[in-house]
C-alpha positions as CSV (number, residue, x, y, z in Angstrom):
1,M,-49.7,64.9,-73.1
2,A,-49.2,63.8,-76.7
3,Y,-48.4,60.1,-77.3
4,R,-46.5,59.4,-80.6
5,I,-47.6,56.2,-82.3
6,A,-45.8,54.7,-85.3
7,V,-48.5,53.2,-87.5
8,L,-47.5,50.3,-89.8
9,P,-50.6,48.9,-91.6
10,G,-48.5,46.5,-93.6
11,D,-50.3,44.1,-96.1
12,G,-53.6,42.4,-96.7
13,I,-56.2,43.0,-94.0
14,G,-53.6,45.0,-92.0
15,T,-54.5,48.0,-94.1
16,E,-58.2,47.5,-93.1
17,V,-58.0,46.8,-89.4
18,V,-55.4,49.3,-88.4
19,P,-57.6,52.3,-89.4
20,Q,-60.4,50.9,-87.4
21,A,-58.1,50.7,-84.3
22,I,-57.1,54.3,-84.9
23,R,-60.8,55.3,-84.9
24,V,-61.1,53.8,-81.4
25,L,-58.0,55.6,-80.2
26,D,-59.5,58.8,-81.5
27,K,-62.6,58.2,-79.5
28,I,-60.5,57.5,-76.4
29,A,-58.6,60.7,-77.0
30,E,-61.9,62.7,-77.3
31,K,-63.5,61.1,-74.3
32,Y,-60.5,61.2,-71.8
33,G,-58.7,64.3,-73.1
34,H,-55.6,62.7,-74.6
35,Q,-53.7,63.4,-77.7
36,F,-52.4,60.7,-80.0
37,E,-50.0,61.6,-82.8
38,Y,-49.9,59.1,-85.7
39,N,-47.0,58.7,-88.1
40,Q,-47.4,56.1,-90.8
41,G,-44.6,53.9,-92.2
42,L,-44.1,51.1,-94.8
43,I,-43.3,47.5,-93.8
44,G,-43.5,44.1,-95.3
45,G,-44.7,43.5,-98.9
46,A,-45.9,47.1,-99.2
47,A,-42.4,48.3,-98.4
48,I,-40.8,45.8,-100.8
49,D,-42.9,47.2,-103.6
50,A,-42.1,50.8,-102.8
51,T,-38.4,50.6,-101.7
52,G,-37.1,47.1,-102.5
53,H,-36.7,46.2,-98.8
54,P,-39.3,44.9,-96.3
55,L,-38.0,47.1,-93.4
56,P,-36.8,50.4,-94.7
57,E,-34.4,52.5,-92.6
58,E,-37.1,55.2,-92.5
59,T,-39.5,52.9,-90.9
60,L,-37.0,51.7,-88.3
61,G,-36.2,55.3,-87.5
62,L,-39.8,56.1,-87.2
63,C,-40.3,53.3,-84.7
64,Y,-37.2,54.4,-82.6
65,N,-38.7,57.9,-82.3
66,S,-42.2,56.9,-81.2
67,D,-43.7,56.0,-77.9
68,A,-45.3,52.8,-79.3
69,V,-45.8,50.9,-82.6
70,L,-49.1,49.7,-84.0
71,L,-48.6,47.0,-86.6
72,G,-51.3,45.4,-88.8
73,A,-50.1,42.3,-90.7
74,I,-47.5,41.5,-93.3
75,G,-46.8,39.1,-96.1
76,G,-48.8,37.3,-98.8
77,P,-48.4,35.0,-101.8
78,K,-47.0,37.9,-103.9
79,W,-43.8,37.9,-102.0
80,D,-43.5,34.2,-101.0
81,N,-40.9,33.3,-103.6
82,L,-38.4,36.1,-102.8
83,P,-35.0,35.2,-101.3
84,T,-35.4,34.3,-97.6
85,H,-33.8,37.6,-96.3
86,L,-36.3,39.7,-98.3
87,R,-39.5,37.8,-97.4
88,P,-41.7,40.1,-95.2
89,E,-41.7,37.8,-92.2
90,V,-38.0,37.2,-92.1
91,G,-36.8,40.5,-93.5
92,A,-39.1,42.8,-91.6
93,L,-40.8,41.3,-88.5
94,L,-37.9,39.4,-87.0
95,P,-35.3,42.2,-87.4
96,L,-37.8,44.8,-86.2
97,R,-38.2,42.8,-83.0
98,K,-34.5,42.4,-82.7
99,E,-33.7,46.1,-83.3
100,L,-36.3,47.3,-80.8
101,G,-35.2,44.8,-78.2
102,L,-38.6,43.2,-78.0
103,Y,-37.8,40.0,-76.3
104,A,-41.2,39.2,-74.9
105,N,-44.5,38.6,-76.7
106,I,-47.6,38.7,-74.4
107,R,-50.9,37.2,-75.6
108,P,-53.8,37.2,-73.2
109,C,-56.3,34.5,-74.1
110,R,-59.7,34.4,-72.5
111,M,-63.1,32.9,-73.3
112,Y,-65.8,35.6,-73.9
113,S,-69.0,34.1,-72.6
114,A,-70.8,35.5,-75.7
115,L,-68.5,33.5,-78.0
116,A,-68.7,30.2,-76.1
117,D,-70.7,28.6,-79.0
118,A,-68.5,30.1,-81.7
119,S,-65.5,28.0,-81.0
120,T,-65.0,24.6,-82.4
121,L,-64.4,23.3,-78.9
122,K,-67.1,22.4,-76.5
123,K,-68.5,25.1,-74.2
124,E,-67.9,23.1,-71.1
125,V,-64.2,22.7,-72.0
126,L,-63.8,26.4,-72.6
127,E,-65.6,27.8,-69.6
128,G,-63.3,29.6,-67.1
129,T,-60.4,29.9,-69.6
130,D,-58.3,33.0,-68.7
131,M,-54.6,32.7,-69.4
132,V,-51.6,34.7,-70.6
133,V,-49.0,33.2,-72.9
134,I,-45.6,34.8,-72.7
135,R,-43.3,33.9,-75.6
136,E,-39.6,34.6,-75.8
137,L,-39.2,36.5,-79.0
138,T,-35.6,37.2,-80.0
139,G,-33.9,33.8,-79.5
140,G,-34.2,30.2,-80.4
141,M,-34.3,28.6,-83.8
142,Y,-35.6,31.7,-85.5
143,F,-32.4,33.6,-84.6
144,G,-29.9,30.8,-84.1
145,P,-27.3,29.7,-86.7
146,K,-28.9,28.4,-89.9
147,G,-27.8,27.3,-93.3
148,R,-28.0,25.1,-96.4
149,E,-25.5,23.1,-98.3
150,T,-25.2,20.4,-100.9
151,V,-22.8,17.5,-100.2
152,D,-22.3,14.7,-102.7
153,G,-25.6,15.7,-104.4
154,V,-27.5,15.6,-101.2
155,E,-29.0,18.9,-100.0
156,R,-29.4,19.6,-96.3
157,A,-30.4,22.5,-94.1
158,W,-30.3,23.3,-90.4
159,D,-31.7,25.8,-87.9
160,T,-30.2,25.9,-84.4
161,M,-32.1,26.5,-81.2
162,L,-29.7,28.6,-79.3
163,Y,-30.3,30.2,-75.8
164,S,-28.2,31.8,-73.1
165,T,-29.0,31.9,-69.4
166,P,-29.6,35.7,-69.4
167,E,-32.1,35.4,-72.3
168,I,-34.0,32.7,-70.5
169,E,-33.9,34.4,-67.1
170,R,-35.4,37.7,-68.3
171,I,-38.4,36.1,-70.0
172,V,-39.1,33.7,-67.1
173,R,-38.7,36.5,-64.6
174,L,-41.3,38.5,-66.6
175,A,-43.7,35.6,-66.4
176,F,-43.3,35.4,-62.6
177,E,-43.9,39.2,-62.3
178,A,-47.1,38.8,-64.5
179,A,-48.3,35.9,-62.3
180,R,-47.8,37.9,-59.2
181,K,-50.4,40.4,-60.4
182,R,-53.0,37.6,-61.1
183,T,-55.3,35.8,-58.7
184,R,-54.0,32.3,-59.1
185,K,-50.2,33.2,-59.2
186,E,-49.2,30.2,-61.3
187,V,-46.5,29.8,-64.0
188,C,-46.3,26.8,-66.3
189,S,-43.0,26.7,-68.1
190,V,-43.2,24.8,-71.4
191,D,-40.2,23.1,-72.8
192,K,-38.9,19.8,-74.3
193,A,-36.3,19.0,-71.7
194,N,-36.5,15.3,-72.2
195,V,-34.9,15.7,-75.7
196,L,-33.4,19.2,-76.2
197,E,-30.3,20.5,-74.4
198,A,-31.5,24.1,-74.8
199,S,-34.7,23.1,-73.0
200,R,-32.8,21.5,-70.2
201,L,-31.0,24.8,-69.7
202,W,-34.4,26.5,-69.9
203,R,-35.9,24.3,-67.2
204,E,-32.8,24.6,-64.9
205,T,-33.0,28.4,-65.2
206,A,-36.7,28.5,-64.5
207,I,-36.3,26.5,-61.3
208,R,-33.5,28.8,-60.2
209,V,-35.5,32.0,-60.9
210,A,-38.6,30.5,-59.1
211,A,-36.7,30.7,-55.8
212,D,-37.0,34.5,-55.9
213,Y,-40.8,34.1,-56.1
214,P,-42.0,31.9,-53.2
215,D,-45.5,33.3,-53.6
216,V,-45.8,31.9,-57.2
217,T,-46.2,28.3,-58.1
218,L,-44.0,26.9,-60.9
219,T,-44.9,23.8,-62.9
220,H,-43.3,22.3,-66.0
221,M,-44.8,20.7,-69.1
222,Y,-43.4,19.3,-72.3
223,V,-44.6,21.2,-75.4
224,D,-46.3,18.2,-77.0
225,N,-48.3,17.6,-73.8
226,A,-49.0,21.4,-73.5
227,A,-50.5,21.3,-77.0
228,M,-52.8,18.5,-76.0
229,Q,-53.8,20.1,-72.7
230,L,-54.7,23.4,-74.3
231,V,-57.6,21.7,-76.0
232,R,-58.3,19.1,-73.3
233,N,-58.4,21.4,-70.3
234,P,-57.4,25.0,-71.1
235,R,-58.6,26.5,-67.8
236,Q,-55.8,24.7,-65.9
237,F,-53.4,27.4,-67.2
238,D,-52.7,30.8,-65.7
239,V,-49.4,32.2,-67.0
240,V,-47.6,30.1,-69.6
241,V,-44.0,30.9,-70.6
242,T,-42.1,29.3,-73.4
243,E,-39.4,29.7,-76.0
244,N,-39.8,31.3,-79.4
245,T,-40.8,28.4,-81.7
246,F,-43.0,26.6,-79.2
247,G,-44.7,29.9,-78.4
248,D,-45.3,30.7,-82.0
249,I,-47.2,27.5,-82.4
250,L,-49.0,27.3,-79.1
251,T,-50.3,30.9,-79.2
252,D,-52.0,30.3,-82.6
253,Q,-53.6,27.1,-81.2
254,A,-54.7,29.0,-78.1
255,S,-56.5,31.5,-80.3
256,M,-59.3,29.0,-80.9
257,L,-60.0,29.2,-77.1
258,S,-61.2,32.7,-77.9
259,A,-63.1,31.4,-81.0
260,S,-60.8,33.0,-83.6
261,L,-57.4,34.5,-84.3
262,G,-59.4,37.6,-85.0
263,M,-60.0,38.0,-81.3
264,L,-56.4,37.6,-80.1
265,P,-54.4,40.8,-79.4
266,S,-50.7,40.8,-78.5
267,A,-47.9,43.1,-77.2
268,S,-44.2,42.7,-77.8
269,I,-42.2,44.4,-75.1
270,G,-38.7,44.6,-73.7
271,G,-37.2,47.7,-75.2
272,N,-38.0,51.4,-74.9
273,V,-40.6,51.2,-77.6
274,A,-43.2,48.4,-77.5
275,L,-45.1,46.9,-80.5
276,Y,-48.7,46.0,-80.6
277,E,-50.4,43.9,-83.2
278,P,-53.2,41.4,-83.8
279,A,-52.2,37.7,-83.6
280,H,-53.7,37.0,-87.1
281,G,-51.9,37.3,-90.4
282,S,-52.5,39.3,-93.5
283,A,-55.3,37.0,-94.7
284,P,-55.0,37.8,-98.5
285,D,-58.0,35.6,-99.3
286,I,-60.4,38.1,-97.6
287,A,-58.4,41.3,-98.1
288,G,-60.3,44.3,-99.5
289,Q,-63.7,42.7,-98.8
290,K,-64.4,44.3,-95.4
291,K,-64.7,40.8,-93.9
292,A,-61.8,41.1,-91.4
293,N,-62.4,41.1,-87.7
294,P,-61.0,44.4,-86.3
295,L,-61.4,43.3,-82.6
296,A,-57.9,41.8,-82.2
297,T,-56.3,45.0,-83.4
298,I,-58.7,47.2,-81.3
299,L,-57.8,45.0,-78.2
300,S,-54.2,45.4,-79.1
301,T,-54.6,49.2,-78.7
302,A,-56.1,48.6,-75.3
303,M,-52.8,46.7,-74.4
304,M,-50.9,49.7,-75.8
305,L,-52.8,52.1,-73.5
306,E,-52.1,50.0,-70.5
307,Y,-48.5,48.8,-71.1
308,S,-46.9,51.8,-72.9
309,F,-49.0,54.7,-71.6
310,N,-50.3,53.5,-68.2
311,L,-53.8,54.5,-69.2
312,V,-55.5,51.5,-67.4
313,T,-59.0,53.0,-67.2
314,E,-59.0,53.8,-70.9
315,A,-57.8,50.2,-71.7
316,R,-60.5,48.7,-69.6
317,A,-63.1,50.9,-71.3
318,I,-62.1,49.4,-74.7
319,E,-62.2,45.9,-73.4
320,D,-65.6,46.4,-71.8
321,A,-66.9,48.0,-75.0
322,V,-65.8,44.9,-77.0
323,E,-67.5,42.6,-74.6
324,K,-70.7,44.5,-74.7
325,V,-70.7,44.5,-78.5
326,L,-70.3,40.7,-78.5
327,S,-73.0,40.2,-75.9
328,K,-75.4,42.1,-78.1
329,G,-74.8,39.6,-80.9
330,F,-72.7,41.4,-83.4
331,R,-70.3,39.2,-85.3
332,T,-67.8,39.3,-88.2
333,G,-67.7,36.2,-90.4
334,D,-64.9,34.4,-88.5
335,I,-67.0,34.3,-85.3
336,M,-70.5,34.1,-86.9
337,E,-73.1,31.9,-85.3
338,A,-76.7,31.2,-86.1
339,G,-79.1,33.9,-84.8
340,K,-76.4,36.6,-84.6
341,T,-76.0,39.8,-86.6
342,L,-73.3,39.7,-89.3
343,V,-71.4,43.0,-89.7
344,N,-68.4,44.0,-91.7
345,T,-65.1,45.4,-90.5
346,E,-66.2,49.0,-90.3
347,E,-69.6,48.2,-88.8
348,M,-68.1,46.2,-86.0
349,T,-65.9,49.2,-85.1
350,D,-69.0,51.4,-85.3
351,R,-70.6,49.2,-82.6
352,V,-67.5,49.5,-80.4
353,L,-67.5,53.3,-80.8
354,E,-71.2,53.4,-79.8
355,E,-70.4,51.6,-76.6
356,L,-67.5,53.8,-75.8
357,A,-69.7,56.9,-76.3
């Protein structure tokens, strides 16, 4: 069977790490007898330069007609001063998620034993960390009513956190289903119900949904406390579910539990076509220097194999290969430690391919 993948390298290091992930997919195809068909499209700043818009209709059509989307990273200083609707993050990423119906972002976060000393956190704090953060992706302040105005010489702006019961229920239910497949079967719903009306609705809905999952334990935590607990005792978490803005912040913070954003994969699901991307940004400061860590993107392809194509054995093979490479001491600059072997973007992928072979 041939699997059609829309490939959107984007900007900055996205154009460096995505080809490495494709090399890994090619090795999987060769080893397990699959066929992956790649079709490349423009997105973000690269699309602005070529077409004047960060999300061309051609790219959107390409995504609609694919089985999965592999995205690199978008944005950079070059496009920061454009009007808001044309900036890569606002004009491409948010509408792409909306158009594809990708209401859930899934980011697994675990501590690789080989990287225990690479994190800025103490090893004894990190040991045993193995969580999944599920972030609502198409609601909240990022998509609610917003605006700016000047009244009597005073400028003001507003962004509205807006959620409906169905939006909350579907993401919370997804979290419970994910928890059911895990050993601990625990869901922590993160909100700010002591202050925000939208969070009160979120908590009430989570409690109601929990009644359908008597085998799963539900707890609640305010987002400010959750931020503190992530670095105080991260292993207390199993499945975390939260709204869009809170999830955006907490998942970046959680990346340090894996030593670097360069280690954190993600999947955005909900519609017929899912999107897979590393959690990191375009990192223009190191773009073109072969310093980028390709492992987050490679691990994102493992999520693609599992979630979109149901190729679980192949997904585990990639994850195992990454773990073996790390255990042998190979490191890109973002996870470098004393006594380890520094490799560049392509060389790290070479090591993963050797393990897969």
